[in-house]
Backbone as numpy.savetxt, mean C-alpha at the origin, in Angstrom:
# Nx Ny Nz CAx CAy CAz Cx Cy Cz
-17.51 -7.09 26.30 -18.58 -7.47 25.38 -18.77 -9.00 25.43
-20.03 -9.43 25.46 -20.30 -10.86 25.42 -19.92 -11.42 24.04
-19.42 -12.64 24.04 -19.00 -13.27 22.79 -20.15 -13.37 21.80
-21.35 -13.66 22.28 -22.50 -13.75 21.37 -22.77 -12.41 20.70
-22.65 -11.32 21.46 -22.86 -9.99 20.87 -21.80 -9.69 19.81
-20.57 -10.09 20.08 -19.51 -9.89 19.09 -19.78 -10.72 17.83
-20.20 -11.96 18.03 -20.52 -12.81 16.88 -21.63 -12.20 16.03
-22.64 -11.66 16.70 -23.75 -11.04 15.97 -23.27 -9.85 15.14
-22.42 -9.03 15.73 -21.94 -7.84 15.01 -21.02 -8.21 13.85
-20.33 -9.34 13.98 -19.43 -9.78 12.92 -20.13 -10.68 11.90
-21.42 -10.99 12.13 -22.16 -11.91 11.27 -21.48 -13.28 11.19
-20.97 -13.72 12.33 -20.31 -15.03 12.41 -21.25 -16.03 13.10
-21.08 -17.30 12.76 -21.81 -18.37 13.43 -20.99 -18.83 14.63
-21.59 -18.74 15.80 -20.87 -19.06 17.02 -21.02 -20.53 17.38
-19.86 -21.16 17.67 -19.84 -22.51 18.23 -19.19 -22.40 19.60
-19.98 -22.52 20.66 -19.43 -22.40 22.00 -20.27 -21.51 22.88
-19.72 -21.17 24.04 -20.42 -20.40 25.06 -20.43 -18.92 24.70
-21.62 -18.40 24.40 -21.73 -17.00 24.02 -21.74 -16.04 25.18
-21.76 -16.55 26.42 -21.80 -15.65 27.58 -20.41 -15.19 28.03
-19.36 -15.72 27.40 -17.99 -15.35 27.79 -17.76 -13.88 27.49
-17.07 -13.18 28.41 -16.73 -11.78 28.19 -15.44 -11.68 27.34
-15.51 -10.85 26.33 -14.36 -10.62 25.45 -13.96 -9.15 25.56
-12.66 -8.92 25.81 -12.20 -7.54 26.00 -11.24 -7.06 24.92
-10.58 -7.98 24.21 -9.62 -7.52 23.21 -9.37 -8.62 22.17
-8.71 -8.20 21.06 -8.23 -9.13 20.04 -6.73 -9.29 20.25
-6.25 -10.54 20.19 -4.82 -10.79 20.41 -4.31 -11.81 19.40
-2.98 -11.82 19.21 -2.37 -12.84 18.37 -2.58 -14.21 18.99
-2.60 -15.22 18.15 -2.94 -16.56 18.62 -1.97 -17.06 19.68
-0.68 -16.66 19.57 0.31 -17.12 20.54 0.33 -16.27 21.82
-0.27 -15.09 21.78 -0.27 -14.19 22.93 -1.58 -14.17 23.70
-2.62 -14.75 23.12 -3.96 -14.62 23.68 -4.08 -15.29 25.05
-4.94 -14.70 25.89 -5.25 -15.23 27.22 -6.76 -15.25 27.35
-7.28 -15.88 28.40 -8.74 -15.86 28.59 -9.28 -14.43 28.57
-10.39 -14.27 27.88 -10.97 -12.94 27.68 -10.61 -12.34 26.33
-9.70 -13.00 25.58 -9.29 -12.52 24.26 -9.97 -13.33 23.17
-10.16 -12.70 22.02 -10.52 -13.41 20.81 -9.33 -13.31 19.87
-9.00 -14.41 19.23 -7.91 -14.42 18.26 -8.47 -14.81 16.90
-7.60 -14.98 15.91 -8.07 -15.35 14.57 -7.05 -16.26 13.91
-7.51 -17.03 12.96 -6.65 -17.93 12.20 -6.98 -17.76 10.72
-6.12 -17.02 10.03 -6.32 -16.77 8.60 -5.19 -17.33 7.76
-4.08 -17.70 8.42 -2.92 -18.22 7.69 -2.63 -19.64 8.18
-2.60 -20.61 7.26 -2.40 -22.01 7.67 -1.11 -22.25 8.45
-0.12 -21.41 8.30 1.15 -21.67 8.98 1.03 -21.50 10.50
-0.06 -20.90 10.97 -0.28 -20.76 12.41 -1.20 -21.86 12.96
-1.56 -22.83 12.10 -2.50 -23.86 12.52 -1.96 -24.67 13.70
-0.65 -24.88 13.74 -0.06 -25.68 14.82 -0.20 -25.00 16.18
-0.42 -23.69 16.19 -0.55 -22.96 17.45 -1.97 -23.02 18.00
-2.93 -23.44 17.15 -4.32 -23.42 17.59 -4.59 -24.31 18.80
-4.10 -25.55 18.84 -4.45 -26.42 19.98 -3.95 -25.91 21.32
-2.97 -25.03 21.33 -2.40 -24.58 22.60 -2.74 -23.13 22.92
-3.60 -22.51 22.10 -3.96 -21.13 22.39 -4.78 -21.05 23.68
-4.63 -19.96 24.40 -5.39 -19.74 25.63 -6.56 -18.80 25.41
-6.81 -18.42 24.16 -7.89 -17.48 23.85 -9.25 -18.07 24.24
-10.19 -17.18 24.50 -11.56 -17.62 24.78 -12.32 -17.96 23.51
-11.85 -17.43 22.38 -12.52 -17.71 21.11 -11.55 -17.45 19.97
-11.80 -18.12 18.85 -10.99 -17.92 17.66 -11.91 -17.67 16.47
-11.54 -16.73 15.63 -12.25 -16.47 14.38 -11.60 -17.34 13.31
-12.40 -18.20 12.67 -11.83 -19.16 11.72 -12.88 -19.53 10.68
-12.40 -20.17 9.60 -13.34 -20.61 8.56 -13.90 -21.99 8.90
-14.73 -22.51 8.01 -15.44 -23.76 8.28 -14.51 -24.97 8.32
-13.33 -24.87 7.73 -12.43 -26.03 7.64 -11.63 -26.27 8.92
-11.57 -25.27 9.80 -10.72 -25.38 10.99 -11.39 -26.25 12.05
-10.61 -27.16 12.61 -11.11 -28.03 13.69 -10.04 -28.14 14.78
-10.45 -28.62 15.94 -9.51 -28.86 17.02 -9.21 -27.68 17.89
-10.05 -26.65 17.85 -9.82 -25.49 18.71 -10.21 -25.81 20.15
-9.41 -25.37 21.14 -9.74 -25.64 22.54 -10.67 -24.57 23.13
-11.34 -23.81 22.27 -12.16 -22.68 22.71 -13.33 -22.53 21.75
-14.14 -21.52 21.99 -15.26 -21.23 21.10 -14.74 -20.79 19.73
-15.55 -21.01 18.70 -15.16 -20.64 17.34 -16.22 -19.72 16.74
-15.75 -18.63 16.14 -16.61 -17.75 15.34 -16.37 -18.11 13.89
-17.34 -18.77 13.28 -17.18 -19.26 11.91 -17.52 -18.15 10.90
-16.64 -17.99 9.92 -16.84 -16.99 8.87 -16.06 -17.41 7.63
-16.53 -16.98 6.48 -15.82 -17.29 5.24 -14.55 -16.48 5.08
-14.44 -15.36 5.78 -13.27 -14.49 5.64 -12.76 -14.10 7.02
-11.94 -14.94 7.66 -11.47 -14.65 9.02 -10.67 -13.36 9.12
-9.90 -13.04 8.09 -9.06 -11.84 8.19 -9.91 -10.58 8.21
-10.94 -10.55 7.38 -11.84 -9.40 7.37 -12.58 -9.30 8.70
-13.05 -10.44 9.21 -13.74 -10.41 10.50 -12.81 -9.96 11.62
-11.54 -10.38 11.55 -10.55 -9.91 12.52 -10.44 -8.38 12.49
-10.35 -7.80 11.28 -10.24 -6.35 11.16 -11.46 -5.65 11.78
-12.64 -6.21 11.54 -13.85 -5.62 12.10 -13.89 -5.78 13.62
-13.39 -6.91 14.12 -13.37 -7.12 15.57 -12.45 -6.13 16.27
-11.30 -5.86 15.66 -10.39 -4.87 16.23 -11.07 -3.51 16.33
-11.80 -3.13 15.29 -12.49 -1.84 15.31 -13.58 -1.81 16.38
-14.28 -2.92 16.55 -15.36 -2.97 17.54 -14.81 -2.89 18.96
-13.74 -3.63 19.22 -13.21 -3.71 20.59 -12.23 -2.59 20.92
-11.85 -1.81 19.92 -10.93 -0.68 20.14 -11.49 0.56 19.47
-12.56 1.09 19.98 -13.15 2.27 19.34 -12.16 3.42 19.29
-12.16 4.11 18.17 -11.21 5.21 17.96 -11.51 6.37 18.90
-10.46 7.10 19.22 -10.63 8.32 20.01 -11.49 9.31 19.23
-12.35 10.04 19.90 -13.17 11.03 19.19 -12.29 12.03 18.44
-12.67 12.36 17.23 -11.91 13.34 16.46 -12.10 14.73 17.06
-11.09 15.59 16.89 -11.23 16.96 17.42 -12.39 17.70 16.76
-12.83 18.73 17.41 -13.89 19.58 16.86 -13.51 21.03 17.05
-14.17 21.89 16.32 -13.94 23.32 16.46 -12.73 23.81 15.67
-12.58 25.11 15.66 -11.50 25.76 14.92 -10.59 26.48 15.91
-9.33 26.11 15.89 -8.38 26.70 16.83 -8.15 28.17 16.51
-8.09 29.02 17.54 -7.77 30.43 17.30 -6.34 30.62 16.80
-5.52 29.59 16.88 -4.14 29.68 16.41 -3.99 29.29 14.94
-5.10 28.92 14.30 -5.05 28.59 12.87 -5.07 29.87 12.05
-4.40 29.83 10.89 -4.40 30.96 9.96 -5.24 30.59 8.76
-6.43 31.17 8.65 -7.39 30.82 7.61 -7.67 32.05 6.77
-7.38 31.97 5.48 -7.63 33.11 4.59 -9.12 33.43 4.56
-9.49 34.69 4.54 -10.91 35.05 4.57 -11.70 34.57 3.36
-11.02 34.25 2.26 -11.74 33.75 1.08 -11.95 32.24 1.11
-11.40 31.55 2.10 -11.58 30.10 2.19 -13.00 29.79 2.65
-13.54 28.68 2.17 -14.90 28.26 2.52 -14.82 26.93 3.28
-15.30 26.95 4.51 -15.29 25.76 5.36 -16.71 25.28 5.58
-16.97 23.99 5.34 -18.30 23.44 5.53 -18.65 23.24 6.99
-19.84 22.70 7.22 -20.31 22.45 8.58 -19.42 21.43 9.29
-19.20 21.65 10.57 -18.50 20.72 11.45 -17.05 20.46 11.04
-16.46 21.38 10.31 -15.04 21.26 9.99 -14.23 21.57 11.24
-13.23 20.75 11.53 -12.34 20.97 12.67 -10.97 21.37 12.14
-10.39 22.40 12.73 -9.08 22.90 12.30 -8.20 23.07 13.52
-7.05 22.39 13.54 -6.16 22.43 14.68 -5.25 23.64 14.71
-4.45 23.71 15.74 -3.53 24.84 15.93 -2.47 24.86 14.84
-2.10 26.06 14.42 -1.01 26.30 13.47 -1.27 25.70 12.09
-2.54 25.48 11.78 -2.91 25.11 10.42 -2.93 26.38 9.56
-2.47 26.26 8.31 -2.51 27.37 7.37 -3.41 26.98 6.19
-4.47 27.72 5.99 -5.40 27.47 4.88 -5.39 28.69 3.98
-4.98 28.48 2.72 -4.77 29.59 1.80 -6.04 30.11 1.16
-5.87 31.08 0.27 -7.03 31.70 -0.38 -7.78 30.73 -1.29
-9.10 30.91 -1.33 -10.01 30.18 -2.23 -10.05 28.68 -1.97
-9.59 28.25 -0.83 -9.67 26.84 -0.46 -11.11 26.50 -0.09
-11.56 25.30 -0.48 -12.88 24.80 -0.08 -12.71 23.49 0.68
-13.32 23.43 1.87 -13.22 22.25 2.72 -14.63 21.76 3.02
-14.89 20.47 2.71 -16.22 19.91 2.87 -16.59 19.62 4.31
-17.86 19.37 4.52 -18.42 19.17 5.86 -17.76 18.00 6.57
-17.51 18.19 7.87 -17.02 17.11 8.71 -15.56 16.75 8.54
-14.84 17.49 7.75 -13.41 17.21 7.58 -12.65 17.67 8.81
-11.63 16.90 9.19 -10.80 17.21 10.35 -9.38 17.46 9.88
-8.83 18.60 10.28 -7.48 19.00 9.89 -6.65 19.17 11.16
-5.67 18.31 11.34 -4.86 18.31 12.55 -3.80 19.43 12.51
-3.13 19.68 13.63 -2.19 20.81 13.69 -1.07 20.73 12.66
-0.61 21.93 12.28 0.56 22.13 11.42 0.35 21.65 9.98
-0.88 21.51 9.57 -1.18 21.19 8.17 -1.16 22.48 7.36
-0.68 22.38 6.12 -0.69 23.51 5.20 -1.54 23.15 3.99
-2.47 24.01 3.64 -3.33 23.80 2.47 -3.18 25.00 1.55
-2.72 24.74 0.32 -2.39 25.81 -0.60 -3.60 26.41 -1.29
-3.36 27.51 -1.97 -4.41 28.29 -2.62 -5.20 27.44 -3.61
-6.52 27.59 -3.57 -7.37 26.96 -4.55 -7.56 25.46 -4.39
-7.06 24.88 -3.32 -7.27 23.44 -3.10 -8.73 23.18 -2.76
-9.22 22.00 -3.15 -10.60 21.61 -2.85 -10.57 20.29 -2.10
-11.11 20.27 -0.90 -11.08 19.09 -0.03 -12.51 18.66 0.24
-12.77 17.38 0.07 -14.13 16.87 0.20 -14.60 16.75 1.63
-15.74 16.09 1.80 -16.35 15.91 3.11 -15.76 14.68 3.81
-15.72 14.74 5.13 -15.31 13.59 5.92 -13.86 13.20 5.78
-13.02 14.09 5.32 -11.59 13.79 5.19 -10.91 13.93 6.55
-9.78 13.24 6.71 -8.95 13.38 7.90 -7.53 13.66 7.42
-7.00 14.83 7.77 -5.67 15.23 7.34 -4.81 15.37 8.60
-3.87 14.47 8.75 -3.09 14.42 9.98 -1.96 15.44 9.99
-1.33 15.56 11.15 -0.37 16.63 11.41 0.75 16.69 10.38
1.12 17.91 10.03 2.26 18.22 9.17 2.08 17.80 7.71
0.89 17.35 7.33 0.65 17.07 5.92 0.60 18.37 5.14
0.89 18.28 3.85 0.86 19.45 2.97 -0.01 19.15 1.76
-1.02 19.95 1.58 -1.89 19.84 0.39 -1.62 21.09 -0.43
-0.92 20.91 -1.53 -0.45 22.08 -2.29 -1.58 22.71 -3.11
-1.25 23.83 -3.71 -2.20 24.65 -4.45 -2.90 23.85 -5.56
-4.22 24.03 -5.64 -5.00 23.42 -6.70 -5.27 21.94 -6.57
-4.79 21.29 -5.53 -5.02 19.86 -5.35 -6.50 19.61 -5.05
-7.02 18.48 -5.55 -8.41 18.09 -5.30 -8.41 16.79 -4.51
-9.03 16.80 -3.34 -9.23 15.60 -2.54 -10.71 15.27 -2.51
-11.07 14.03 -2.83 -12.46 13.61 -2.76 -12.90 13.38 -1.33
-14.11 12.87 -1.17 -14.66 12.63 0.17 -13.92 11.48 0.86
-13.80 11.60 2.16 -13.27 10.54 3.05 -11.83 10.16 2.72
-11.08 11.07 2.22 -9.65 10.84 2.01 -8.93 10.97 3.35
-7.97 10.09 3.59 -7.15 10.16 4.80 -5.71 10.40 4.38
-5.11 11.45 4.91 -3.68 11.72 4.71 -2.99 11.52 6.05
-2.04 10.59 6.09 -1.29 10.38 7.32 -0.23 11.48 7.48
0.44 11.48 8.63 1.35 12.56 8.99 2.41 12.79 7.93
2.60 14.05 7.59 3.68 14.51 6.71 3.55 14.04 5.27
2.37 13.55 4.87 2.16 13.28 3.45 2.18 14.61 2.69
2.69 14.56 1.46 2.78 15.77 0.63 2.05 15.49 -0.67
0.98 16.22 -0.91 0.15 16.02 -2.09 0.27 17.26 -2.98
0.79 17.04 -4.19 0.91 18.16 -5.13 2.27 18.81 -5.16
3.29 18.13 -4.64 4.65 18.67 -4.75 5.05 18.69 -6.22
6.03 19.51 -6.56 6.46 19.65 -7.95 7.02 18.34 -8.48
6.61 17.96 -9.68 7.22 16.84 -10.36 8.68 17.13 -10.69
9.44 16.07 -10.90 10.88 16.18 -11.16 11.09 16.40 -12.66
11.04 17.65 -13.06 11.14 17.96 -14.48 12.14 19.07 -14.76
13.18 18.76 -15.52 14.22 19.71 -15.86 14.66 19.51 -17.31
14.93 20.60 -18.00 15.46 20.55 -19.37 16.93 20.93 -19.32
17.78 20.12 -19.96 19.21 20.38 -19.93 19.58 21.49 -20.91
20.30 22.47 -20.41 20.83 23.54 -21.28 22.11 23.07 -21.98
22.53 23.81 -22.99 23.73 23.43 -23.73 24.98 23.43 -22.86
24.99 24.27 -21.83 26.17 24.32 -20.97 26.15 23.24 -19.88
25.15 22.36 -19.92 25.06 21.26 -18.96 24.24 21.57 -17.72
23.86 22.82 -17.54 23.00 23.16 -16.40 21.55 22.80 -16.73
20.66 22.97 -15.76 19.29 22.50 -15.91 18.28 23.63 -15.73
17.32 23.68 -16.64 16.21 24.62 -16.57 15.00 23.92 -15.98
14.49 24.43 -14.88 13.31 23.82 -14.26 12.09 23.99 -15.16
11.35 22.92 -15.36 10.10 22.98 -16.10 8.98 23.26 -15.11
8.27 24.36 -15.26 7.20 24.66 -14.30 6.18 23.53 -14.25
5.84 23.11 -13.06 4.90 22.02 -12.85 3.54 22.63 -12.52
2.74 22.83 -13.56 1.50 23.59 -13.40 0.25 22.72 -13.52
0.42 21.40 -13.65 -0.72 20.50 -13.66 -1.32 20.36 -12.27
-2.27 19.46 -12.14 -2.92 19.30 -10.84 -2.88 17.85 -10.39
-3.22 17.64 -9.12 -3.32 16.31 -8.54 -4.77 16.10 -8.10
-5.33 14.96 -8.48 -6.69 14.62 -8.08 -6.65 13.30 -7.31
-7.14 13.33 -6.07 -7.27 12.13 -5.24 -8.77 11.87 -5.10
-9.23 10.73 -5.59 -10.67 10.46 -5.55 -11.10 9.99 -4.16
-12.31 9.46 -4.03 -12.90 9.19 -2.72 -12.31 7.93 -2.08
-12.33 7.92 -0.76 -11.94 6.74 0.05 -10.51 6.29 -0.21
-9.64 7.23 -0.47 -8.21 6.94 -0.64 -7.50 7.24 0.66
-6.54 6.39 1.03 -5.68 6.68 2.19 -4.24 6.71 1.73
-3.52 7.73 2.19 -2.13 7.95 1.78 -1.27 8.02 3.03
-0.20 7.21 3.05 0.60 7.03 4.25 1.55 8.17 4.56
2.19 8.05 5.72 3.11 9.08 6.21 4.31 9.23 5.29
4.70 10.47 5.06 5.89 10.82 4.27 5.81 10.30 2.84
4.61 10.11 2.34 4.43 9.76 0.93 4.23 11.04 0.14
4.78 11.05 -1.08 4.68 12.23 -1.95 3.94 11.87 -3.23
2.99 12.70 -3.60 2.27 12.56 -4.87 2.52 13.85 -5.65
3.25 13.74 -6.75 3.72 14.92 -7.48 2.73 15.39 -8.53
2.75 16.70 -8.77 1.97 17.28 -9.86 2.81 17.26 -11.14
2.17 17.19 -12.31 2.92 17.19 -13.56 3.07 18.61 -14.11
3.89 18.71 -15.16 3.99 19.99 -15.86 2.67 20.34 -16.54
2.04 19.33 -17.14 0.77 19.49 -17.82 -0.14 18.33 -17.45
-1.45 18.54 -17.56 -2.38 17.46 -17.26 -2.53 17.24 -15.76
-2.64 15.97 -15.36 -2.89 15.69 -13.95 -2.29 14.36 -13.53
-2.05 14.27 -12.24 -1.76 13.01 -11.56 -3.05 12.61 -10.86
-3.47 11.34 -11.03 -4.78 10.94 -10.49 -4.67 9.59 -9.77
-5.25 9.55 -8.57 -5.36 8.30 -7.80 -6.84 8.03 -7.62
-7.30 6.88 -8.15 -8.72 6.59 -8.19 -9.23 6.06 -6.85
-10.53 5.97 -6.76 -11.23 5.66 -5.51 -10.79 4.33 -4.90
-10.71 4.33 -3.58 -10.46 3.10 -2.84 -9.02 2.66 -2.75
-8.12 3.36 -3.39 -6.71 2.97 -3.36 -6.09 3.30 -2.01
-5.20 2.43 -1.53 -4.53 2.62 -0.25 -3.03 2.61 -0.49
-2.36 3.64 0.01 -0.93 3.81 -0.21 -0.22 3.87 1.15
0.84 3.11 1.27 1.59 2.98 2.51 2.53 4.18 2.70
3.38 4.08 3.71 4.34 5.15 4.01 5.49 5.17 3.00
6.10 6.34 2.84 7.35 6.48 2.08 7.23 5.97 0.64
6.13 6.31 0.01 5.90 5.94 -1.39 6.04 7.19 -2.26
6.62 7.02 -3.45 6.76 8.11 -4.40 5.84 7.88 -5.60
4.91 8.79 -5.81 4.04 8.76 -7.00 4.43 9.97 -7.83
5.06 9.74 -8.96 5.64 10.82 -9.74 4.60 11.54 -10.59
5.08 12.56 -11.30 4.21 13.43 -12.10 3.50 12.66 -13.21
2.20 12.93 -13.36 1.44 12.36 -14.45 1.07 10.91 -14.30
1.32 10.32 -13.15 0.96 8.92 -12.91 -0.56 8.81 -12.73
-1.11 7.70 -13.20 -2.53 7.41 -12.99 -2.64 6.04 -12.32
-3.31 6.00 -11.18 -3.49 4.76 -10.42 -4.97 4.45 -10.37
-5.34 3.20 -10.70 -6.73 2.81 -10.76 -7.36 2.60 -9.39
-8.56 2.06 -9.41 -9.35 1.86 -8.20 -8.81 0.69 -7.38
-8.87 0.85 -6.05 -8.59 -0.24 -5.10 -7.21 -0.85 -5.25
-6.24 -0.06 -5.70 -4.86 -0.52 -5.75 -4.25 -0.48 -4.35
-3.18 -1.27 -4.15 -2.45 -1.29 -2.89 -0.98 -1.07 -3.18
-0.38 -0.04 -2.57 1.03 0.27 -2.77 1.73 0.20 -1.42
2.63 -0.77 -1.25 3.31 -0.95 0.02 4.49 0.01 0.16
5.05 0.03 1.36 6.06 1.02 1.73 7.27 1.00 0.80
7.78 2.19 0.52 9.00 2.42 -0.25 8.89 1.98 -1.71
7.68 1.77 -2.19 7.52 1.55 -3.62 7.51 2.91 -4.33
7.77 2.86 -5.63 7.85 4.11 -6.38 7.38 3.93 -7.81
6.70 4.95 -8.34 6.20 4.91 -9.71 6.74 6.13 -10.43
7.48 5.91 -11.52 8.07 7.01 -12.27 7.01 7.67 -13.16
7.38 8.81 -13.71 6.45 9.68 -14.39 5.68 9.05 -15.54
4.40 9.42 -15.63 3.51 9.09 -16.74 3.20 7.60 -16.85
3.46 6.81 -15.83 3.07 5.41 -15.85 1.63 5.27 -15.36
1.04 4.11 -15.67 -0.36 3.87 -15.32 -0.51 2.51 -14.67
-1.19 2.49 -13.52 -1.50 1.26 -12.82 -3.00 1.03 -12.93
-3.40 -0.17 -13.37 -4.81 -0.48 -13.48 -5.47 -0.72 -12.14
-6.75 -1.00 -12.16 -7.50 -1.28 -10.93 -6.92 -2.50 -10.22
-6.93 -2.45 -8.89 -6.58 -3.59 -8.04 -5.15 -4.08 -8.23
-4.27 -3.23 -8.72 -2.85 -3.58 -8.81 -2.24 -3.56 -7.42
-1.29 -4.47 -7.15 -0.58 -4.51 -5.87 0.91 -4.32 -6.14
1.51 -3.32 -5.48 2.95 -3.13 -5.49 3.48 -3.48 -4.12
4.29 -4.53 -4.04 4.87 -4.93 -2.76 6.00 -3.97 -2.38
6.52 -4.13 -1.16 7.49 -3.20 -0.61 8.74 -3.04 -1.47
9.18 -1.81 -1.62 10.41 -1.44 -2.33 10.39 -1.84 -3.80
9.22 -2.04 -4.36 9.13 -2.30 -5.80 9.05 -0.98 -6.55
9.34 -1.05 -7.85 9.35 0.17 -8.64 8.77 -0.05 -10.02
8.26 1.02 -10.59 7.74 1.02 -11.96 8.43 2.16 -12.70
9.12 1.83 -13.81 9.79 2.89 -14.57 8.76 3.72 -15.32
9.22 4.77 -15.97 8.32 5.73 -16.59 7.67 5.22 -17.86
6.45 5.72 -18.10 5.74 5.51 -19.36 5.40 4.03 -19.62
5.13 3.25 -18.58 4.69 1.88 -18.77 3.32 1.69 -18.11
2.66 0.61 -18.52 1.33 0.33 -18.00 1.32 -1.03 -17.30
0.80 -1.04 -16.08 0.64 -2.28 -15.33 -0.84 -2.62 -15.35
-1.18 -3.78 -15.95 -2.57 -4.15 -16.17 -3.34 -4.44 -14.90
-4.63 -4.38 -15.04 -5.56 -4.60 -13.93 -5.27 -5.91 -13.20
-5.27 -5.84 -11.86 -5.16 -7.03 -11.04 -3.77 -7.65 -10.99
-2.76 -6.96 -11.50 -1.40 -7.50 -11.47 -0.76 -7.28 -10.09
0.20 -8.15 -9.78 0.96 -8.03 -8.53 2.44 -7.93 -8.86
3.10 -6.93 -8.26 4.53 -6.73 -8.44 5.22 -7.12 -7.14
6.11 -8.12 -7.21 6.76 -8.63 -6.01 7.69 -7.63 -5.35
8.05 -7.89 -4.11 8.93 -7.00 -3.35 10.27 -6.84 -4.05
10.79 -5.62 -4.01 12.11 -5.26 -4.56 12.21 -5.52 -6.07
11.08 -5.56 -6.76 11.07 -5.79 -8.20 10.99 -4.47 -8.95
11.38 -4.49 -10.22 11.33 -3.29 -11.05 10.64 -3.64 -12.37
9.55 -2.95 -12.64 8.82 -3.13 -13.90 9.41 -2.18 -14.93
9.89 -2.73 -16.03 10.52 -1.91 -17.08 9.74 -1.90 -18.38
8.68 -2.71 -18.48 7.85 -2.73 -19.68 6.41 -3.03 -19.28
5.49 -2.89 -20.21 4.07 -3.10 -19.91 3.83 -4.51 -19.35
2.92 -4.59 -18.39 2.53 -5.86 -17.78 1.07 -6.11 -18.13
0.78 -7.29 -18.65 -0.59 -7.64 -19.00 -1.44 -7.81 -17.74
-2.76 -7.63 -17.85 -3.63 -7.79 -16.68 -3.49 -9.16 -16.03
-3.57 -9.16 -14.70 -3.60 -10.39 -13.94 -2.27 -11.08 -13.77
-1.17 -10.45 -14.16 0.14 -11.09 -14.04 0.71 -10.93 -12.63
1.54 -11.90 -12.23 2.31 -11.81 -10.99 3.77 -11.86 -11.39
4.45 -10.72 -11.24 5.83 -10.64 -11.71 6.74 -10.27 -10.55
8.02 -10.61 -10.72 9.01 -10.28 -9.70 10.38 -10.25 -10.33
11.35 -9.67 -9.62 12.72 -9.63 -10.11 13.09 -8.30 -10.75
14.37 -8.20 -11.15 14.89 -7.00 -11.82 15.60 -7.44 -13.10
15.05 -7.15 -14.28 13.70 -6.60 -14.49 12.63 -7.63 -14.15
11.45 -7.15 -13.86 10.37 -8.04 -13.43 9.95 -8.98 -14.55
9.83 -10.26 -14.21 9.36 -11.29 -15.14 8.29 -12.11 -14.44
7.62 -12.98 -15.20 6.60 -13.84 -14.62 7.16 -14.61 -13.42
6.36 -14.76 -12.39 6.82 -15.37 -11.14 7.36 -16.77 -11.36
6.67 -17.59 -12.15 7.15 -18.96 -12.39 8.51 -18.95 -13.10
8.65 -18.05 -14.06 9.93 -17.94 -14.77 11.03 -17.50 -13.81
10.70 -16.56 -12.93 11.69 -16.07 -11.96 12.13 -17.20 -11.03
11.19 -18.05 -10.62 11.55 -19.17 -9.74 12.52 -20.12 -10.45
12.26 -20.39 -11.74 13.17 -21.24 -12.50 14.56 -20.61 -12.58
14.59 -19.30 -12.79 15.87 -18.60 -12.87 16.64 -18.69 -11.56
15.94 -18.58 -10.45 16.59 -18.65 -9.15 17.17 -20.04 -8.91
16.41 -21.07 -9.29 16.91 -22.44 -9.15 18.19 -22.61 -9.96
18.18 -22.12 -11.19 19.38 -22.23 -12.04 20.53 -21.41 -11.47
20.22 -20.26 -10.92 21.26 -19.42 -10.33 21.98 -20.14 -9.19
21.22 -20.83 -8.36 21.82 -21.56 -7.24 22.67 -22.72 -7.73
22.38 -23.23 -8.91 23.13 -24.37 -9.44 24.33 -23.94 -10.28
24.57 -22.65 -10.41 25.66 -22.19 -11.27 27.02 -22.79 -10.90
27.43 -22.84 -9.63 28.73 -23.46 -9.32 28.81 -24.91 -9.79
27.71 -25.67 -9.56 27.69 -27.06 -10.00 27.77 -27.14 -11.53
27.00 -26.29 -12.22 27.00 -26.31 -13.68 28.35 -25.89 -14.25
28.98 -24.92 -13.59 30.31 -24.50 -14.05 31.31 -25.64 -13.94
31.26 -26.41 -12.83 32.16 -27.54 -12.65 31.90 -28.61 -13.71
30.63 -28.87 -14.00 30.31 -29.87 -15.02 30.82 -29.45 -16.39
30.70 -28.17 -16.70 31.20 -27.66 -17.98 32.71 -27.83 -18.07
33.40 -27.53 -16.97 34.86 -27.71 -16.97 35.23 -29.18 -17.21
34.50 -30.09 -16.54 34.77 -31.52 -16.73 34.51 -31.94 -18.18
33.42 -31.44 -18.75 33.11 -31.77 -20.15 34.16 -31.20 -21.10
34.63 -30.00 -20.80 35.68 -29.40 -21.64 36.97 -30.24 -21.58
37.28 -30.73 -20.38 38.48 -31.58 -20.23 38.34 -32.87 -21.02
37.15 -33.50 -20.91 36.92 -34.75 -21.65 36.93 -34.50 -23.16
36.33 -33.38 -23.58 36.32 -33.06 -25.01 37.73 -32.82 -25.52
38.54 -32.14 -24.71 39.93 -31.89 -25.12 40.69 -33.20 -25.26
40.40 -34.15 -24.36 41.07 -35.45 -24.44 40.67 -36.20 -25.70
39.39 -36.13 -26.06 38.92 -36.79 -27.28 39.56 -36.16 -28.50
39.62 -34.84 -28.54 40.24 -34.14 -29.66 41.72 -34.50 -29.76
42.37 -34.58 -28.60 43.80 -34.91 -28.59 44.03 -36.32 -29.13
43.12 -37.26 -28.75 43.24 -38.64 -29.25 43.06 -38.72 -30.74
42.21 -37.88 -31.31 41.98 -37.87 -32.74 43.19 -37.32 -33.50
43.82 -36.35 -32.91 44.95 -35.68 -33.57 46.18 -36.60 -33.60
46.42 -37.35 -32.55 47.64 -38.17 -32.46 47.78 -39.19 -33.59
46.73 -39.99 -33.94 46.88 -40.94 -35.05 47.23 -40.25 -36.36
46.67 -39.06 -36.58 46.96 -38.35 -37.82 48.43 -37.93 -37.86
49.00 -37.61 -36.72 50.39 -37.18 -36.66 51.33 -38.35 -36.97
50.90 -39.59 -36.59 51.74 -40.77 -36.88 51.78 -41.04 -38.38
C-alpha cells in the first residue's frame, strides 16, 4: 500500500514522500524500510532518530524523525487501525457443519456459521451472521445476538443472553454456577441452586478461560463496550458498567459493582458487595475492600489512593533507617533519665 493511501485511510496528515510502499507495522526498534512504526510513549523517543522505518505515526509535538511522519492527535489509535488495514483478518467460516448437533427447536438466523462438534441445545436463538467455532456448547434457552464470534471450546450455559457483536475467546465460560453454599450444622455444605441469568450486552469481548458466573437470584450483567482479558473471574451477581477494562487474572467477588470506564489492572481483585465508582483505576495486584469514589486511582492491599500508597512505600523503604534512629534516641533518652536519677540518689 502506498503511504499516501494509508495516511488517507487513517485520516493522518502526511509529511514526506507518499509514494513509498508500506507492507507492515513494526516496533520502532525492529522496523526496516517498507514498515510504518508509531511513537505513543515518550520513553521510546530516543529510538526515533535511529529507526529504519519508512514512516512513523506520531503527534504534532514529535520532531527529528529520519523518515516520513503521519501526524495524528492519537498515535496509538492510529497504530491499531494501521495494523487492521495492513493485516486483514482471515475470512470467517461459513455454513453449518454436518458434524454439529443442533436441537430441532433452535432458531438460527441468516448466514450463521456453525463448526464441527458444536452442540446447540433446545430453544436456543442465534442472530444473523454469528460465527460459532468447533467444540462450542450452547445451553438450553440461550439467546445470542447478531454478528457474534464464539471461538473454540467456549461454553454458553443455559439461559445466557449475549448481545450483538459479542466476542468470546477460546474456552470462555459464560453462565457457570456461582460459588454459593450454605453450611449445615454438621459442617458440610448445601449447594445453593444458581438459577439467575447472565446478560452480556453489545460489543463486549471476553478473553480465553474467563468465567462469568450466574447468581442464585437476579442476574450478572456486563454492559456494552466492556473488554475482559484472559483468566478473569466475574462472580455471581456482579454488575460491570460500560467500556470497562479488566486485565488478566483480575477477579470480582459476588454482588460487587463496577461503574462505567473502570480499569482493573492485572491480578487485581474486588471483594464482595462493594462499589467501584465510574472512571476509577485499580492498580496491579491491588485488592479493593471498600467502596471507591468515582475517578479514583488506587493501589495496594488494601487499596488506597495512589499518592498515599507512594508515601507509604517511601516510608517502608526507610524503616531500617528509622528503626536505627529510634534506637539511638532511646539510648540518648535513657542516658538523660539516668543523669537525672543520679543527683537525686546523692
